[in-house]
C-alpha positions as CSV (number, residue, x, y, z in Angstrom):
1,M,115.1,106.1,107.2
2,V,112.6,108.7,108.5
3,G,115.2,111.4,108.4
4,R,116.0,110.7,104.8
5,S,112.3,110.8,103.9
6,V,111.8,114.1,105.7
7,K,114.8,115.7,103.9
8,R,113.3,114.8,100.5
9,F,110.5,117.2,101.2
10,A,112.4,119.8,103.2
11,A,112.4,122.3,100.3
12,E,108.8,121.6,99.2
13,T,107.0,124.7,98.1
14,P,103.3,125.3,99.0
15,I,102.2,124.5,95.5
16,G,104.4,121.4,95.6
17,R,102.7,120.3,98.8
18,K,99.3,120.9,97.3
19,R,100.1,118.8,94.3
20,R,101.5,116.0,96.4
21,A,98.5,116.1,98.7
22,R,96.1,115.8,95.8
23,K,98.2,112.9,94.4
24,M,98.1,111.2,97.7
25,A,94.4,111.8,97.9
26,R,93.9,110.1,94.5
27,E,96.0,107.2,95.7
28,L,93.9,106.8,98.8
29,A,90.8,106.7,96.6
30,D,92.4,103.8,94.7
31,T,93.6,102.1,97.9
32,H,90.3,102.3,99.8
33,P,87.4,102.1,97.3
34,D,85.3,100.7,100.1
35,A,85.7,103.8,102.3
36,H,82.5,105.0,103.9
37,C,80.9,106.2,107.1
38,E,81.1,103.2,109.4
39,L,78.3,104.3,111.6
40,D,74.9,102.7,110.8
41,F,72.1,105.2,110.3
42,T,69.0,105.9,108.2
43,T,68.2,109.5,109.1
44,P,70.2,112.7,109.9
45,L,69.1,112.5,113.6
46,E,70.2,108.9,113.8
47,L,73.7,109.9,112.5
48,A,73.9,112.7,114.9
49,V,73.1,110.4,117.8
50,A,75.5,107.7,116.6
51,T,78.3,110.2,116.2
52,I,77.8,111.6,119.7
53,L,77.9,108.0,121.0
54,S,81.1,107.2,119.1
55,A,83.2,109.4,121.3
56,Q,85.9,107.3,123.2
57,T,84.6,104.0,121.7
58,T,84.5,102.2,118.4
59,D,82.0,102.5,115.6
60,V,81.5,98.7,115.9
61,R,80.4,99.1,119.5
62,V,78.1,102.0,118.6
63,N,76.5,99.9,115.8
64,Q,75.8,97.1,118.4
65,V,73.8,99.5,120.5
66,T,72.0,101.7,118.0
67,P,69.5,99.1,116.5
68,T,67.7,98.9,119.8
69,L,68.2,102.6,120.6
70,F,66.8,103.7,117.2
71,K,63.7,101.5,117.6
72,L,62.9,103.0,121.0
73,Y,63.9,106.6,120.2
74,Q,62.8,107.8,116.8
75,S,62.4,111.5,117.2
76,A,63.7,114.6,119.0
77,A,60.7,114.4,121.3
78,D,61.6,110.8,122.2
79,Y,65.1,111.9,123.4
80,A,63.8,115.0,125.1
81,G,61.3,113.0,127.1
82,A,63.6,110.0,127.7
83,D,63.7,108.3,131.1
84,R,67.3,109.0,132.1
85,T,67.9,105.7,133.9
86,A,66.6,103.6,131.0
87,L,68.6,105.5,128.5
88,E,71.8,105.3,130.6
89,T,71.3,101.5,130.8
90,L,71.0,101.2,127.1
91,L,74.1,103.4,126.4
92,K,76.3,101.9,129.1
93,P,78.3,99.7,126.6
94,T,79.5,102.8,124.8
95,G,81.3,104.3,127.8
96,F,80.8,107.7,129.4
97,F,77.1,106.8,129.3
98,R,75.9,109.4,131.8
99,A,77.4,112.2,129.8
100,K,76.1,110.8,126.5
101,T,72.7,110.4,128.0
102,D,72.7,114.0,129.1
103,S,73.8,115.1,125.6
104,L,71.1,113.2,123.9
105,I,68.3,114.4,126.2
106,K,69.5,118.0,125.8
107,L,69.9,117.6,122.1
108,G,66.3,116.4,121.8
109,Q,65.1,119.4,123.9
110,A,67.1,121.9,121.9
111,L,65.8,120.5,118.6
112,L,62.2,120.9,119.9
113,D,62.8,124.4,121.2
114,R,64.8,125.8,118.2
115,H,64.1,123.7,115.1
116,D,60.6,122.2,115.5
117,G,62.3,118.8,116.2
118,V,64.2,118.7,112.9
119,L,68.0,118.5,112.8
120,P,69.3,121.5,110.9
121,S,71.6,121.3,107.9
122,T,74.1,124.1,108.4
123,L,77.4,124.1,110.3
124,D,76.5,127.1,112.5
125,E,73.2,125.7,113.6
126,L,74.6,122.2,114.2
127,V,77.5,123.3,116.4
128,A,75.1,125.4,118.5
129,L,73.4,122.2,119.6
130,P,74.3,120.2,122.7
131,G,76.9,117.5,122.1
132,I,77.7,118.6,118.6
133,G,81.1,120.1,117.8
134,R,82.7,120.8,114.4
135,K,83.8,117.2,113.9
136,T,80.4,115.8,114.6
137,A,78.8,118.6,112.5
138,N,81.0,117.8,109.5
139,V,80.2,114.1,109.8
140,I,76.5,114.9,109.7
141,L,76.8,117.5,106.9
142,G,78.9,115.2,104.7
143,N,77.0,112.0,105.2
144,A,73.4,112.9,105.9
145,F,73.1,116.1,103.9
146,G,75.6,115.8,101.1
147,V,77.4,119.0,102.2
148,P,81.2,118.6,101.8
149,G,83.0,118.5,105.2
150,I,86.3,117.5,106.6
151,T,86.2,115.3,109.7
152,V,89.3,115.7,111.9
153,D,89.3,112.7,114.2
154,T,92.4,111.2,115.9
155,H,93.3,109.3,112.7
156,F,92.9,112.3,110.4
157,R,95.0,114.4,112.7
158,R,97.8,111.8,113.0
159,L,97.9,111.0,109.3
160,T,97.8,114.6,107.9
161,N,100.7,115.4,110.1
162,R,102.6,112.3,109.0
163,F,101.8,113.1,105.4
164,G,103.4,116.5,105.9
165,W,100.2,118.2,104.8
166,V,100.1,120.1,108.1
167,A,102.3,120.6,111.1
168,E,99.4,121.3,113.6
169,D,97.5,119.6,116.4
170,D,94.5,121.9,116.6
171,P,91.6,120.2,114.8
172,V,90.0,123.4,113.5
173,K,93.3,124.6,112.1
174,I,93.9,121.2,110.5
175,E,90.5,121.4,108.9
176,F,91.1,124.7,107.3
177,L,94.7,123.9,106.2
178,V,93.5,120.6,104.5
179,A,90.6,122.4,102.9
180,D,93.1,124.7,101.2
181,L,94.9,121.6,99.8
182,I,92.1,119.4,98.6
183,E,89.2,120.3,96.3
184,K,85.9,120.9,98.2
185,R,84.0,118.2,96.3
186,D,86.4,115.6,97.8
187,W,86.4,116.6,101.4
188,T,83.8,114.1,102.7
189,M,85.3,111.1,101.0
190,L,88.9,112.2,101.8
191,S,87.9,112.1,105.4
192,H,86.7,108.5,105.1
193,R,89.7,107.4,103.1
194,V,92.2,108.9,105.6
195,I,90.4,107.3,108.5
196,F,90.3,104.0,106.7
197,H,94.0,104.2,106.1
198,G,94.7,105.1,109.7
199,R,92.7,102.1,111.0
200,R,94.0,99.6,108.5
201,V,97.6,100.7,107.5
202,C,99.0,103.8,109.2
203,H,98.6,102.8,112.8
204,A,99.5,105.1,115.7
205,R,102.2,103.0,117.3
206,K,103.6,101.1,114.3
207,P,102.5,102.0,110.8
208,A,102.8,99.4,108.0
209,C,105.2,101.6,106.0
210,G,106.6,98.7,103.9
211,A,103.0,97.8,102.8
212,C,101.7,101.3,102.2
213,T,100.7,102.6,98.8
214,L,101.7,106.1,99.9
215,A,105.3,105.2,100.8
216,A,106.9,107.1,97.9
217,M,105.1,110.3,98.7
218,C,105.2,110.2,102.5
219,P,107.9,112.2,104.5
220,S,107.3,109.8,107.5
221,Y,108.2,106.7,105.6
222,G,110.2,104.6,107.9
223,T,108.3,105.4,111.1
224,G,107.2,101.8,111.0
225,P,108.9,98.7,109.5
226,T,109.8,99.0,105.8
227,E,110.4,95.3,105.2
228,A,107.5,93.7,103.4
229,A,107.2,90.7,105.7
230,A,107.1,92.8,108.9
231,A,104.8,95.5,107.4
232,A,102.3,93.0,105.9
233,K,101.7,91.6,109.4
234,L,100.5,95.0,110.5
235,L,97.8,95.4,107.9
236,K,94.2,95.0,109.2
237,G,90.7,94.7,108.0
238,P,88.7,92.5,105.6
239,R,90.7,93.9,102.6
240,A,94.1,93.5,104.3
241,R,95.4,91.1,101.5
242,E,94.1,93.4,98.8
243,L,95.9,96.3,100.5
244,A,99.1,94.3,100.4
245,V,98.7,93.6,96.7
246,A,98.1,97.3,96.0
247,A,101.4,98.1,97.7
248,G,103.2,95.4,95.7
249,V,103.5,93.0,98.7
250,D,102.9,89.3,98.6
251,P,99.4,88.9,100.2
252,A,100.4,85.5,101.6
253,L,102.5,87.5,104.1
254,V,99.3,88.9,105.7
255,P,98.2,86.6,108.6
256,A,94.6,85.3,108.6
257,A,94.0,87.0,112.0
258,A,94.7,90.4,110.4
259,V,91.8,90.0,108.0
260,A,89.4,89.6,110.9
261,A,91.2,92.0,113.3
262,P,88.9,94.2,115.4
263,E,88.4,97.8,114.5
264,A,90.8,100.3,116.1
265,P,89.1,103.2,117.9
């Protein structure tokens, strides 16, 4: 099944791939109208902190920690002068808490030293800060400053390769290749929609191919079960049954547990 799907796109031209990618992007917009940044924040600094904490854990877990964190630490100066032990204790549920504590303290210090305590709004300035790489910078730019950015996380990397948009593992190369396919104005929302699709439909081990709205355009169709009943059981999230309907699958096939399924990392 996968082999036949791949062969369909074997002779695809670059312009053909761009047209297909944009068509898939439009379908993702229809499939996931609720797509958004799933980290809770109210300021650019809060988003930077939350994104740093999201490494190797889920957004849900980060959102459980940040309400208390953001009450206690509201400025760059607060992080720069933080008591390490107290901050480590607070961050422990997110994992790798010692490294994350170190990053937040150094981030606060760097903001005070270089930017008068204010988070900058350019890619070059952001990636020069402790704990902030291109992925984190693009999250901040797109969601806190309204500057289009492509966020290449594990879901985005997996899906863009499955979609046949890229054949690349390097996140920076993927970012530039996808940027050439999709209009700049759509970069930030595309990132959210692809990530939503990866968490809810196109799972790493067993994607729900038979309940996917992108099936007809995807060279990896058949990687997961193509039968409606089997695929529907793999859908996850509060809109799992709506996702089934969008793919032409009976929503009754989606188990109740799937609607309340925990978020994938």
